[in-house]
C-alpha positions as CSV (number, residue, x, y, z in Angstrom):
1,M,-136.7,58.2,11.3
2,I,-133.3,59.6,10.6
3,D,-132.2,58.7,14.1
4,K,-133.4,55.2,13.7
5,L,-131.6,54.7,10.4
6,T,-128.5,56.1,11.9
7,K,-128.6,53.8,14.9
8,L,-129.4,50.8,12.7
9,F,-126.5,51.7,10.4
10,Q,-124.2,52.0,13.4
11,R,-125.4,48.6,14.8
12,I,-124.8,47.0,11.3
13,L,-121.4,48.6,11.1
14,H,-120.4,47.5,14.7
15,F,-121.5,44.0,13.8
16,L,-119.4,43.8,10.7
17,Q,-116.4,45.2,12.4
18,I,-116.6,43.4,15.7
19,G,-119.6,41.3,16.3
20,I,-119.4,39.0,13.4
21,W,-115.9,37.9,14.3
22,K,-117.1,36.7,17.8
23,V,-119.8,34.4,16.3
24,D,-119.1,30.8,16.9
25,T,-119.9,29.3,13.3
26,K,-119.5,25.8,14.8
27,Q,-122.7,26.3,16.7
28,S,-124.6,27.6,13.6
29,G,-126.1,25.5,10.8
30,K,-124.0,25.0,7.7
31,P,-126.0,27.5,5.6
32,R,-125.6,30.3,8.3
33,A,-122.0,29.4,8.9
34,F,-121.3,29.7,5.1
35,I,-123.0,33.2,5.0
36,Y,-120.9,34.3,8.0
37,T,-117.7,33.0,6.3
38,A,-118.6,34.6,3.0
39,I,-119.2,38.0,4.7
40,K,-115.8,37.7,6.6
41,S,-114.1,36.9,3.4
42,F,-115.5,40.1,1.7
43,I,-114.4,42.2,4.6
44,L,-111.0,40.6,4.9
45,A,-110.5,41.1,1.2
46,Y,-111.5,44.7,1.3
47,R,-109.2,45.4,4.3
48,N,-106.2,43.8,2.5
49,M,-106.7,45.5,-0.6
50,D,-104.7,48.5,-1.5
51,W,-106.6,50.2,-4.4
52,S,-103.7,52.2,-5.7
53,Q,-101.6,49.1,-6.1
54,M,-104.6,47.1,-7.4
55,N,-105.2,49.6,-10.2
56,T,-101.4,49.7,-11.0
57,K,-101.3,46.0,-11.3
58,A,-104.3,45.9,-13.5
59,A,-102.8,48.7,-15.7
60,A,-99.5,46.7,-16.0
61,L,-101.3,43.5,-16.9
62,T,-103.3,45.5,-19.3
63,Y,-100.2,46.8,-21.0
64,N,-98.6,43.2,-21.1
65,T,-101.9,41.7,-22.5
66,L,-102.0,44.4,-25.2
67,L,-98.4,43.5,-26.3
68,S,-99.0,39.7,-26.1
69,I,-102.5,39.4,-27.4
70,V,-101.5,38.6,-31.0
71,P,-98.6,36.1,-30.0
72,L,-101.1,34.6,-27.5
73,L,-103.8,34.1,-30.0
74,A,-101.1,33.0,-32.6
75,V,-99.8,30.2,-30.4
76,L,-103.6,29.2,-29.5
77,F,-104.4,28.9,-33.2
78,A,-101.1,27.2,-34.1
79,I,-102.0,24.4,-31.6
80,A,-105.7,24.4,-32.8
81,R,-104.7,24.1,-36.5
82,G,-102.4,21.1,-35.5
83,F,-105.5,19.3,-34.4
84,G,-107.8,20.7,-37.0
85,F,-109.9,22.7,-34.5
86,Q,-109.2,26.2,-35.7
87,N,-112.7,27.0,-36.9
88,I,-114.3,25.8,-33.6
89,V,-111.7,27.8,-31.5
90,Q,-112.3,31.0,-33.6
91,S,-116.1,30.7,-33.2
92,E,-115.8,30.1,-29.5
93,L,-113.6,33.2,-29.1
94,F,-116.0,35.3,-31.1
95,G,-118.9,34.1,-29.1
96,Y,-117.2,34.4,-25.7
97,F,-115.7,37.8,-26.2
98,E,-118.7,39.3,-28.1
99,G,-117.9,42.7,-27.1
100,Q,-114.4,42.5,-28.7
101,R,-115.5,41.2,-32.1
102,E,-114.0,44.0,-34.1
103,V,-110.6,43.7,-32.3
104,L,-110.6,40.0,-32.7
105,E,-111.3,40.4,-36.4
106,K,-108.3,42.8,-36.8
107,A,-106.2,40.5,-34.7
108,M,-106.8,37.5,-36.9
109,V,-105.1,39.3,-39.8
110,F,-102.1,39.8,-37.6
111,I,-102.2,36.2,-36.5
112,D,-102.0,34.9,-39.9
113,K,-99.1,37.0,-40.8
114,S,-97.2,36.1,-37.5
115,L,-97.7,32.3,-38.2
116,E,-96.7,32.8,-41.8
117,Y,-93.4,34.6,-40.8
118,A,-92.7,32.2,-38.0
119,Q,-93.0,29.2,-40.2
120,S,-91.0,30.4,-43.2
121,G,-87.3,30.7,-44.0
122,I,-84.6,31.6,-41.5
123,F,-87.4,32.4,-38.8
124,L,-88.6,28.8,-38.7
125,G,-88.1,27.7,-35.0
126,I,-86.9,31.0,-33.9
127,G,-90.1,32.8,-34.6
128,L,-92.1,30.0,-32.8
129,I,-89.8,30.2,-29.8
130,L,-90.3,34.1,-29.6
131,L,-94.1,33.7,-29.8
132,L,-93.9,31.0,-27.1
133,Y,-91.7,33.2,-25.0
134,T,-94.0,36.2,-25.1
135,V,-97.0,34.1,-24.1
136,L,-94.9,32.5,-21.2
137,N,-93.7,35.9,-20.0
138,L,-97.4,37.1,-19.9
139,I,-98.5,34.2,-17.8
140,G,-95.4,34.7,-15.6
141,G,-96.4,38.3,-14.9
142,I,-100.0,37.2,-14.0
143,E,-98.5,34.6,-11.6
144,S,-96.2,37.2,-9.9
145,N,-99.2,39.4,-9.3
146,F,-101.1,36.5,-7.8
147,N,-98.2,35.6,-5.7
148,A,-98.0,39.1,-4.3
149,I,-101.5,39.0,-3.2
150,W,-100.9,35.6,-1.6
151,R,-97.8,37.0,0.1
152,I,-95.6,34.5,-1.8
153,K,-92.1,35.9,-2.3
154,N,-90.9,33.5,-4.9
155,D,-92.3,32.6,-8.4
156,R,-92.1,29.2,-9.9
157,S,-88.6,28.0,-11.0
158,Y,-87.9,28.5,-14.8
159,Y,-88.3,24.7,-15.3
160,R,-91.7,24.7,-13.6
161,Q,-92.8,27.9,-15.5
162,F,-92.0,26.2,-18.8
163,T,-93.7,22.9,-18.0
164,D,-96.8,24.3,-16.1
165,Y,-97.5,27.2,-18.5
166,T,-96.9,25.0,-21.7
167,A,-99.4,22.6,-20.2
168,L,-101.9,25.4,-19.6
169,I,-101.5,26.7,-23.2
170,L,-102.1,23.2,-24.6
171,I,-105.2,22.7,-22.4
172,A,-106.7,26.0,-23.6
173,P,-107.7,25.0,-27.1
174,V,-109.0,21.6,-25.8
175,F,-111.2,23.6,-23.4
176,L,-112.6,25.7,-26.2
177,V,-113.4,22.7,-28.3
178,C,-115.1,20.9,-25.4
179,N,-117.0,24.0,-24.7
180,G,-118.1,24.4,-28.3
181,G,-119.1,20.8,-28.7
182,L,-121.2,21.0,-25.4
183,S,-122.9,24.3,-26.7
184,I,-123.7,22.6,-30.0
185,L,-125.2,19.4,-28.2
186,L,-127.3,21.5,-25.9
187,N,-128.6,23.8,-28.5
188,S,-129.5,20.9,-30.8
189,S,-131.3,19.1,-27.9
190,A,-133.1,22.3,-26.9
191,E,-134.8,22.4,-30.4
192,T,-137.0,19.6,-29.2
193,K,-139.9,21.2,-27.2
194,L,-140.0,18.8,-24.4
195,V,-136.3,18.7,-23.9
196,G,-136.0,22.4,-24.6
197,L,-138.1,23.2,-21.6
198,V,-135.4,21.4,-19.4
199,I,-132.3,22.4,-21.2
200,G,-133.2,25.8,-22.3
201,P,-132.5,27.7,-19.1
202,F,-129.2,25.7,-18.8
203,V,-128.1,26.9,-22.1
204,E,-128.6,30.5,-21.0
205,L,-126.6,29.9,-17.9
206,L,-123.8,28.0,-19.8
207,P,-121.6,31.0,-20.3
208,Y,-121.8,31.9,-16.7
209,L,-120.9,28.3,-15.7
210,I,-118.0,28.1,-18.0
211,T,-116.6,31.5,-16.8
212,I,-116.9,30.5,-13.1
213,L,-115.1,27.2,-13.8
214,L,-112.4,29.1,-15.8
215,F,-111.8,31.6,-13.0
216,T,-111.8,28.8,-10.4
217,F,-109.1,26.9,-12.4
218,I,-107.0,30.1,-12.7
219,Y,-107.2,30.8,-8.9
220,L,-106.4,27.2,-8.1
221,Y,-103.6,26.7,-10.6
222,L,-101.7,29.9,-11.0
223,P,-100.5,31.0,-7.4
224,N,-97.3,29.3,-6.4
225,T,-98.9,28.0,-3.2
226,K,-101.5,25.5,-2.2
227,V,-104.9,27.0,-2.7
228,K,-107.9,25.0,-1.3
229,F,-110.5,24.2,-3.9
230,S,-113.3,25.7,-1.8
231,S,-111.5,29.1,-1.7
232,A,-110.8,29.0,-5.5
233,L,-114.5,28.0,-6.2
234,F,-115.9,30.7,-4.0
235,A,-113.7,33.4,-5.6
236,G,-114.3,31.9,-9.1
237,F,-118.0,32.2,-8.5
238,I,-117.9,35.9,-7.5
239,A,-115.4,37.0,-10.0
240,G,-116.9,34.9,-12.9
241,L,-120.4,36.2,-12.2
242,A,-119.0,39.9,-12.0
243,F,-117.1,39.3,-15.2
244,Q,-120.1,38.1,-17.2
245,L,-122.3,40.8,-15.9
246,F,-119.4,43.4,-16.9
247,Q,-119.5,41.8,-20.3
248,Q,-123.2,42.5,-20.7
249,L,-122.8,46.1,-19.5
250,Y,-119.9,46.6,-21.7
251,I,-121.7,45.3,-24.8
252,G,-124.6,47.6,-24.0
253,G,-122.3,50.5,-23.4
254,Q,-120.6,49.9,-26.9
255,I,-124.0,50.3,-28.6
256,W,-124.5,53.5,-26.7
257,I,-121.0,54.7,-27.6
258,S,-121.3,53.7,-31.2
259,K,-122.6,57.1,-32.1
260,Y,-119.3,58.6,-31.4
261,N,-117.6,56.5,-34.0
262,A,-118.1,59.4,-36.4
263,I,-115.7,61.4,-34.3
264,Y,-113.1,58.7,-33.4
265,G,-113.6,56.4,-36.4
266,S,-111.8,53.1,-36.3
267,F,-109.6,54.4,-33.5
268,A,-112.6,54.1,-31.0
269,A,-112.0,50.4,-30.7
270,L,-108.5,50.9,-29.0
271,P,-109.6,53.1,-25.9
272,L,-112.7,50.6,-25.5
273,L,-110.3,47.7,-25.6
274,L,-108.0,49.3,-23.0
275,L,-111.0,50.0,-20.8
276,W,-112.2,46.5,-21.1
277,L,-108.8,45.0,-20.3
278,Q,-108.2,47.3,-17.3
279,L,-111.6,46.5,-15.7
280,S,-111.4,42.9,-16.5
281,W,-108.0,42.5,-14.8
282,L,-109.3,44.5,-11.9
283,I,-112.1,41.9,-11.5
284,V,-109.6,39.1,-11.7
285,L,-107.3,40.6,-9.0
286,I,-110.2,41.3,-6.7
287,G,-111.1,37.7,-7.1
288,V,-107.5,36.7,-6.0
289,E,-108.0,38.8,-2.9
290,I,-111.4,37.1,-2.1
291,S,-109.7,33.6,-2.5
292,F,-107.0,34.7,-0.1
293,G,-109.5,36.1,2.3
294,Y,-111.8,33.0,2.2
295,Q,-108.8,30.6,2.8
296,N,-107.5,32.7,5.7
297,V,-110.6,33.9,7.3
298,K,-110.1,31.7,10.4
299,K,-107.0,33.6,11.0
300,F,-108.6,37.0,11.1
301,S,-108.4,37.4,14.8
302,Y,-104.6,37.8,14.4
303,E,-104.7,39.1,10.8
304,K,-105.1,42.7,11.9
305,D,-103.2,45.5,10.5
306,T,-99.4,44.6,10.3
307,K,-98.1,47.7,8.7
308,N,-97.5,49.5,12.1
309,I,-96.0,46.6,13.9
310,S,-93.3,47.6,16.2
311,R,-89.6,46.8,15.6
312,R,-89.5,44.9,18.9
313,Y,-92.3,42.7,18.0
314,K,-90.8,42.2,14.7
315,D,-87.6,40.9,16.4
316,F,-89.8,38.7,18.7
317,V,-91.6,37.1,15.7
318,I,-88.3,36.4,13.8
319,L,-86.8,34.8,17.0
320,L,-89.9,32.7,17.6
321,I,-90.1,31.5,14.0
322,I,-86.4,30.4,13.9
323,T,-86.9,28.8,17.3
324,L,-89.8,26.8,16.1
325,I,-87.8,25.6,13.0
326,V,-84.8,24.8,15.0
327,K,-86.6,22.8,17.7
328,R,-88.6,20.7,15.2
329,F,-85.4,20.0,13.3
330,E,-83.7,18.9,16.5
331,K,-86.6,16.5,17.2
332,G,-86.3,15.0,13.7
333,E,-89.9,15.9,13.0
334,K,-91.5,17.0,9.8
335,P,-90.4,20.7,9.0
336,Y,-92.8,23.5,9.1
337,T,-94.4,25.2,6.1
338,A,-95.3,29.0,6.3
339,S,-99.0,28.2,6.5
340,E,-98.5,25.8,9.5
341,I,-96.4,28.3,11.4
342,S,-99.1,31.0,10.8
343,E,-102.1,28.9,11.6
344,R,-100.7,26.9,14.6
345,F,-99.1,29.9,16.4
346,K,-101.4,32.6,15.2
347,I,-98.7,34.8,13.6
348,P,-100.1,37.1,10.9
349,T,-99.6,35.7,7.3
350,R,-97.7,38.7,6.1
351,V,-95.4,38.8,9.1
352,T,-94.6,35.2,8.8
353,S,-93.9,35.5,5.1
354,D,-91.6,38.6,5.6
355,S,-89.7,36.9,8.5
356,L,-89.1,33.7,6.6
357,Y,-87.9,35.7,3.6
358,L,-85.4,37.6,5.8
359,L,-84.2,34.4,7.4
360,L,-83.7,32.9,3.8
361,E,-81.7,36.0,2.7
362,L,-79.5,35.7,5.8
363,N,-78.8,32.1,5.0
364,I,-80.0,31.0,8.3
365,I,-82.7,28.7,7.0
366,R,-83.3,27.1,3.6
367,E,-86.3,25.7,1.8
368,T,-87.0,21.9,1.5
369,P,-89.8,20.1,-0.3
370,S,-92.9,19.6,1.8
371,D,-95.3,16.6,1.7
372,D,-97.4,18.0,-1.2
373,N,-94.4,19.3,-3.2
374,I,-96.3,22.6,-3.8
375,V,-95.3,24.8,-1.0
376,P,-91.9,24.7,0.6
377,A,-91.0,23.8,4.2
378,Y,-88.1,25.2,6.1
379,I,-85.0,23.8,7.9
380,P,-81.9,25.3,9.4
381,A,-79.2,26.2,6.9
382,L,-76.4,25.4,9.3
383,D,-75.4,23.5,12.4
384,I,-78.0,24.4,15.1
385,N,-75.3,24.3,17.7
386,K,-73.9,27.5,16.0
387,I,-77.1,29.5,15.9
388,S,-77.1,31.6,19.0
389,V,-79.3,34.6,19.7
390,A,-76.4,36.8,19.3
391,Y,-75.5,35.3,15.9
392,L,-79.0,35.8,14.8
393,F,-79.4,39.4,15.7
394,N,-75.9,40.3,14.6
395,K,-76.8,38.9,11.1
396,I,-80.0,40.9,11.1
397,D,-78.2,44.1,12.2
398,T,-75.5,43.9,9.6
399,F,-77.7,42.7,6.7
400,G,-77.6,45.2,3.9
401,M,-75.2,48.1,2.9
402,E,-73.9,50.7,5.2
403,D,-71.2,52.3,3.0
404,F,-73.4,54.5,0.7
405,F,-74.1,57.3,3.3
406,N,-71.9,60.4,3.6
407,I,-72.5,60.7,7.3
408,D,-69.2,61.4,9.1
409,I,-69.2,58.6,11.8
410,N,-65.4,59.0,12.2
411,G,-65.6,62.7,13.1
412,E,-68.7,64.7,13.8
413,F,-71.0,61.8,14.8
414,F,-68.2,59.6,16.2
415,E,-69.9,59.4,19.7
416,E,-73.4,58.6,18.3
417,W,-72.0,55.7,16.3
418,N,-70.1,54.4,19.3
419,V,-73.3,54.5,21.4
420,I,-75.0,52.2,18.8
421,Q,-72.0,50.0,18.8
422,D,-71.9,49.8,22.6
423,I,-75.6,48.8,22.7
424,R,-75.1,46.1,20.2
425,R,-71.9,44.8,21.8
426,T,-73.6,44.5,25.1
427,L,-76.5,42.6,23.8
428,F,-74.3,40.2,21.8
429,E,-71.9,39.6,24.7
430,K,-74.7,38.8,27.0
431,E,-76.4,36.4,24.6
432,K,-73.3,35.0,22.8
433,D,-73.7,31.6,24.4
434,T,-77.5,31.4,24.4
435,L,-78.4,28.9,21.5
436,I,-81.7,29.1,19.8
437,K,-82.3,25.4,20.4
438,D,-82.0,25.9,24.2
439,L,-84.7,28.7,24.5
C-alpha cells in the first residue's frame, strides 16, 4: 500500500512538473482547458513567489496601513459627509470588518478629531492636503508592490497618481453606499417567505461576491500595466474567497483569544490588528502573483528559472531586443511593447523587463505611448545609423561607476587590467562598423 501511494504521488508530481505543460488545451473541452490553466497558474505563481520577500512586502504594507488608517478613514468620511452618507459608510465598515469592530470604534474618535483640526484655523486646507497626501502615499506603496510582482520597473507618473488615486478614493464611499443599499433591499425582500427562499442564499453569499468584485477591481486597476479582465477575475475570486474565509477564522479566533484579555487588557487589540493586517496583505499579494501567473501561463515553456541565466545569454537577449526595436522602427511599423516582445519571440518576461530597463538607462531606447496608452512601447533614442554593435556593448561595459574601488590597476594589477582592455578593444574594433539595423 505504501509503495502504491508513493508511486501515485510520484506520478502526480511528475504530471504537475512536466506532463501538464505538454497537454494541448486546444484539443480539450472548455471546462477541462480552464482546469488545466488554473492548475498551471497556481504552479507558476508558486514558482515565482519569493516567500521571504512576500512576507517583507506584507510587513511593510502593514506598517504603512497602520500609519495611514486614520487619515484614510478620515478622507473617506469627509467625502461621505459631503454627500450625507456617513452613517451608511460607517455601518458598512463595521459590518464588513466585523472582526475589527473594537479598533474601528477607537479610530472613529481619532477621525473626528482629525477632521476637526483639519477644518479649523490655520490648518484649514493644509490639514486636508496632509490627510490626502498620506492616503495617496499608501496607495502608491501598494502600486509599487504590485508593479514589482508584474515586473514593471516604473510606477505611474505623479500626475497619474494624483488623478487615478483621487478617483479611487472618491469611488470608495459610493461603492459602500451602493453595497449598503443592495443589502437593505435584499434583506427586506427576503422577509417575504416566497421571495426569501430565492434571495435568502444570495444574501448569505453577498459578502463573498462583493469581496471578489473588490479584489478583481484592485488587481485590474492598480498595476501600471494592462491586466486582462479574466486574469484579474480569476485572482480576485481566489483571493476574495480566501480573505472571507480568513475573516471567519479570525473572528472565531478572537472569541477563543478573548479569555486572555484579562492579561493584555485593551492592548490585546493591537497585536491582533497587526496579525490581521499582515495576513490580509499576504493574501492580497498572493492574489497578484496568481493574476500574473494566469495571464502569463501560455509563456511558461520559456518562463523557467531566469536567476541563473548566463552572461552570454543576457548579452544575446539585449542584442536581440534592440535589434527588434530598431528594425521595426526602420520599417516605420508600430513599435513593440514589452509584452509583445516577450510573447512573440518567447523571451522570459523578467529578462525582457530587465533588458528594456537597462537600454532605457543607457539612453539607447525611449518609451512612447502605445495604442492603449496604458503600457509603453519602445523606439530608438538616437539615429539608428549610429547604433552599432560596438557602440551598444561599449555603453553596457562602461555603465555604472568604476572609481570607488581601491584596486591598484596602475601598479600591482596593471597587466590584468590591460588584458580586459585588450579583449574589449578587439571586440569593438571588429564590430565598430556593424550596425544593429543590418544584423
